[in-house]
N, C-alpha and C positions, 0 to 999 in steps of 0.2 A: 469338530472346529468350534472353538469357543466364538459365539457370535456377541455382538453388541446387547447389552441389556436396557432396555427402554426406562427402567425404573430408575437405574443410574443416571439418564439424562436427567429425569425430571428433579433429583436430588442436586445435581451440578447447575442446572439452570434457577433452582430455588436459592441454593448458596450463593451464587451470582447475585440474584436479587438483592438476598438480604442482605450481602455486603455493600452493595450499591446504595440500598436504603439507609442502613448503618452510617454510611459516609456522609449520605445527604443529610440525615437527621443531625447529626455530629456538627455538619457545616453550618446548618442553621443555627445550633444552639450557639456555638461558638461566635457566629454572627449577630446574633442577637444579644449575647452578653456583651460584646464590643459595642452595639448599638445602644444599650441601656446606660453602661458606663459613661458613654461619650453624652447621651443625653442628659443624665444626671450631673455629669460636671458641667456642661453646657446652661443647665437650669440653677445649678449653685452660681456660678460664675454671674449671670442674669441678675439674681438674688443679691450675691454680694456688691455688683456694680451700682444696684439701686440703693441699698444702705449707705455705700460711699457717696453717692450724689446727694443722697437727703442729709447725711451730714454736712455736706461742703454747703447746701443751702441753709440749714442752720445757722452755720457760721457765718455765712454772709448776712442774715439777719441780726443776728448778735453784733456783729461789727457796725451794723447802721443806727444801733441804740447805744453801743458803749462809748464813753467819753473819758472816764478816769479809771483806775483800778479798784475806787470806792463803789465801782457800779457792779463790781464780780464779789459777792452777789448781790442782784437786785431783784425787786417785784417784776418790773418789766423783762429782765431776760429770764425770770423763772416762769413768766407767762408764756415766753418763746418756747422755751423747752418744753412745758407742759402740752402747749399746743401740739407742737412737732411730735410728741408721744402719741397723742390721740389721732391724729392725722396719718400718721406712719404705722400705729400699732408697734411702737417699739417701747423700749426703757431706755431712757436717756440718761447719762451722768456727764456731768460737767466737772472738771478738776483743775486745781491751780498747779504750778509748776512743782510744787514739793509732793504731789499726789493726792492731796487733802480734796474730797469731796464737797463741793460747794452747794450742791443742792440736793440734799437726801431725799429720797422717796420711799413709797411704801414697799420697795422690794427687799427690804433688809439689807443684810451686809452682803458685800460683793468683792471678788477676788479678780477685779480686772486690772488696775494698773499696779500690777505688780513690778519689781525692779526689772525683771529680763522683760517685759513688755515696754516699759520705759525705756530701757536699752534699744529695744528693737524699734519703738518709735522715732528714736533720732536717727535711723537711716531710710524708715519706710512707714507706709501706713500699716496697721494690724488689723488683719481679719481672718478668724479661726472660729471652727465649731469646737464646742465644750461646754461645761457648765459654769457658770460665771457669776449666780447669784444664788443666795443661800435658801431661797424658796423655789426654785428650778426644779421640776418634775421630768423635763425633757431635756433634749441635747438643745444648745443656743448657738446663735450666729453672733460674732459680737465682732465689732469695727470700731476701731479706735483712731484717731487722728490727732495729731498735734498741730496748734494753730497758734497764730500771733496776734494781739489786739494791740493797736497803736491808740495812746490816749493823745488828748488836744496839744499837750505838751511835748509831744512827740517821744513820750517814754514807751517801751516795747515790752509787754509782757507775754508769756508763754502760759498757754492752758492746753488741756487736753478734753477732747469729746469722745465719748462713747457711747454705742447704740446695741443694744441686745435686742435679737429677734428670736423666736422660737423657729428652732431649725426642723420643727416635726414635717413642715410641709415638705422639705428636701426629701426627707426618710419616705413621706407619703407618697410622693412623686415617683421615688425608686420601686416602692411597692407595688403601685398601679402598674409600671413598665413591666415587673417581672410578672405580675398577675396576667399581663398583656400576653407576654412572651410564652408564659407557660399555655394559654388558651391556644394561641397561635399554634405553637408546637403539638396540641392535641388534635386540633383541626388538620394540620398538616400529617399528622401519624396514621389518623384516620383515612385520610384521603390516599396516603401511599400505601396503606394496606389492602385497600379496593385496587389500587392500580399495581400493587404487587401480585395479588391472584389473578387479576386480568392479564398481567404481562407474562406471569409465568406460566399460565394456561396457552397462551401463545407460543411462548418460546418452547414449550413442552411438545407442542404440536410440531412444530418446525422441528425440533429434534427427532421426535419419533419419526417423521417423514425420511430424513436423514440417515436415519439408524435402519429403518426398514430397507431402504435403497442400499445401503452399505451392506447389509446382510445379504441383500440380493446379489450382490457383486461377488462377497465371499463365496456364494454359493456357485458362480460362474455365470450367471444371467446378467451381462453387461448391457444388454437392451434396455434396461430399467433406467429410467430418470427421476430426479428429484425434482418434484413440482410443488414451487413455493411461488407466492405473489412477489412482483417487483418490490413491493414496499416492506416486506418482511425483513427482519433482521439478520436473518443468515442466507438472504438471498444470494450474495456472492459466493458463499461457501456451498451452496446447491450448485451455481454456476460452475464452480471449479470442479465438484464431484461428476459434474454432466460430461464436462471437457473431457476428464480422465477417464471416464466410461468409454467415451467415442474413441478416444485414442488407444485404450485398450481392446475394444471391439474391433477396430480397425487393424490393430497388430493380430488379433485372434484371426481374423477372417484372411489375413495376408498369409499367416501361419497355414490355416488348412489349405488356401490356393495353394502354396508353396509345395505342402504334402501331396496334394492332387496332382499337380503339375509334374513333378518329380517322379512320382509313380506312374504317371501317363507316359512319360518320356522315356522312362527305364523300360517300362512293360512293351512297348513297340517295337523296338528293335531287338528285344529280348525273344518276343514270340516269333519274329522273324528268324532269327538265328536258330532257336530250337526247332522251328517248323521245317525249315531247310536242312538243318544237320540231320533231323529224324529222317526226313526224305530220303538222303543220301545213304543212311546206314539200314533202312530196311527196304531199298532198292524200289521206292516208288520214284525217284529221280533217276533217270538211265544214267550211265557213265560217261555218255556224251555232252550230257549235260552239268555234271558235277563241276567244271571249272566256272561257269556261269554264275551257279549258284554260290559257289564258294566265294566268289568275287564280292557277290552281295552280302555274304556273311562276314568278308573281310570290311566293309564299307560300314556294316552296321556295328562292328566293333569297334571302328574308329571313331564313328558318332558318339558310342557310349564313352569311349576314353575322351571324346571333346567335352562331352556333358558334364562328366565327373572331374575333368581339370578346370572348367568354366567353374562349378559349384565350388570347388576347393579355393580357386581365386578370390571369388565372391566374397567367401568366408574371410580369407586372408585380409581382403579389402576393409570389410566390415569389424574386423577384430584389433585394425591397426597394425597388421604384422607384415604387410607388403612394403617393402622399401625400395626407393626409388634410387637409381645409379644414374646420375647426370653425366652427360657428356655434349659436346656440340654436335646438334643433328642437322642434316639437310633434309629439310621439311619436302622442298620440292622435289627431290630426288627420291625420298619414300614415297611421295607420292606416286610418281610415274611407275616406278616399281611394283608397286601395290595394284594400281591400274591393269598393269600388263598382265597380273594373274588372272584377271577376268576378260581379257581380249577375247576369246571366243564367244563367252556368253554376251558381251558388248556387241560383237558383229553378228552374232546370229538375232539379235533384237533390232539390229539397225541403229543402233544408238550413236549419236554425235556426242565427242567429249570435247570440251571447249574450257580455256583459260590455263592450260598446262604449257602452252608454247613459250611463254616469256616468265613463267613461275620462278622465284625466286625466293627463299626464306631459309635462314639459319638460326636455330636458337638452342639453349641449354636444357636438354630434355632426357628423360631415360628413351633410348631408341628403340629397345624391343616393346615397351609398353605402348608408345607413340604408334609403332607400328600395328599393334593390336587395335588401337583405336582407329587409325585410319582405315585399316582392313575391314573393322565392322561397319563403319559408315560407309565405304566405297561399295560393299557387299549389298549394305540395305539399300544404297542407291540403285545398282543393277537389278536388285530383284525387283523394286517396284516403279522402274521409269517405264514409261509405255511404249510400246513398240513404235520405233522411228522416232523416240523423243530425244530429250538432251540431258545430259549429265555436266554441268560445269563446275569450275573450281575458282576460288580467288583466295588469294594470300596477300596480305598486307600487315605493316606494323603501325599502330596508333597508341601514343600514350601509355610508353613501354608496357604493351601488351601485344602479342602476336595473334592475329586473326586467321583461322582457316575455316573456309566456308566451301561446303560440298552441298550442291542443290541438284535436284531430278526433276522433271515434269513427269506428270503422271496422275493419277486418282487422288493423292493427298490425302489429308487427316482430316476427321471432323473435330471439331472444337472440344467437344468431349472425351475425346480420344488424347489429346495434346499432354494432359496432366499425369496421365497412367503411362506415356510412352516408354519410360525410362523404369518402369517398374519389373521386377524379376518375373520371366515368364509371360510377361504380357505380350498377346498379339490381338492386331486388331482384327475385324472381321476379313477384311480384303487380306490380310497376310496370312489368315487361317486357312483360305482358299488357295493361294498364289504360292505360300512359303510351305512345303512340306517338310523340308529337312531343318530348318531353323529351330534353334532352342528357345527363342524368346529370352535368351541373357545378354546378348551382346551390347544391346545399348546400354543396359543397367552396369555391365562391367566397363565399357566405354566412359560413362559419367564416374565412377569410382575413379578411373585412372586420372582423369582429367582434375578431379578434385583433389588427388594426390599431388597433382602439378599445381597447386593454390589457383585453378582455374576454373572456369564456367563451361559448360555446352548447353546451347540454347537451341531449340527446335521450332518453325516456322513452317506455318502451311497452309494452303488455300485449297478447300475441298474442290478436286476436278480440274487443279492447276498445277500446282507442285508442292515439294517437300524441300524444305532446307535445314542442315545442320550446321552451327557456328561453334568451332570451338575456340575459347580465348585462353591465352596462356602468358602468364607473366615473362619477360624477356629478361627479367634480372635475377632468375632463380640461383640459388646457390646451395651447396651441400651441407650448409649449416641447419 
């Protein structure tokens, strides 16, 4: 038999953790890239907003000293432009409406106010990153705006203002964030590697425990249990395996008990038959006693026949091969006929029978099978009713369900016996001493028949007082 390989379990757990770790790192990387892009865009927008505001501030200052087109250019406005350059660390350019630069500086030639930019400025402010001056060594941020100046004679003139700033700060900011992201990923990777080995060891231990127990199950040792702490990842799986083992172990115990009980039930009558038959053949039993012992042999043969037939019926019930043939059955009459079969035994024990005087009930059921159920329950009541006790019957219908109740006074059942009363071949300690001929199959078969009628059978008992069985069957059964 091929057993589970612990090394394969270790490989599975490591693959699982590696996949989880890879997905985690990918998620962190993707999140970091998105955050960096968002931060850079936000930082760039902040710088662009600041440049635009500074340009607007300079235009406001120019408007305060402007009187006529003759003031463009003028020393006073030139001073304002140079002061703004020093204050904001920009290179500032002022152009007239034709695109002519009014205040040339030390930046050399520039290609800011191109026809395309002037066309763009007719719709909105221009702000972009590029190379705009001849001496530019790094990328620059250029903000160009169009503004109007009104002279004292109300003449309005159009001008352009451009501010150029080094864009290296944006790139530096982007690089700083990238470096931080890489550093964070390295730290996270190291932490994950540590947790990976720790988690893999724990998961391997859990898988090894489950594998060891599963191998024991494979070898037929169903008493083994998976022992994992509640906080373990595979605790639920371990509990499931334990429940499965308990179920299999219970079934195995039931199977062994079934074989032992069948062997015992078959051996007893066969031993009796063989012993008496040998005694008749070898002359040990005198001819005058032959009829007596042949009668005993016949009874034991009938007992064997009943046992085999009961086992066959039980097998059919469990295999779903037993079919019911529904017809209208007079339950009250069936009860009375069945009770009359035990008239002598009831009389010998001086038992009172109650509840049959006004009993009335009809329902759709299989008459033969229901007759077997009632026979088994009444036989059980007659066996265990106390001397001078009472067997009572109650028939009634409630919520489209027929209730058939059979109750006997007597020793009753203990609480630990009730759950097993319908098990095959189960006999209580009391029944083993009082019931020498019973097979322990009657109640099990009765429950199968009731279930076949889509009903239930309920047992209630108080130790030392009574035992009652209640059969509940729907009144609207059909052949479909």
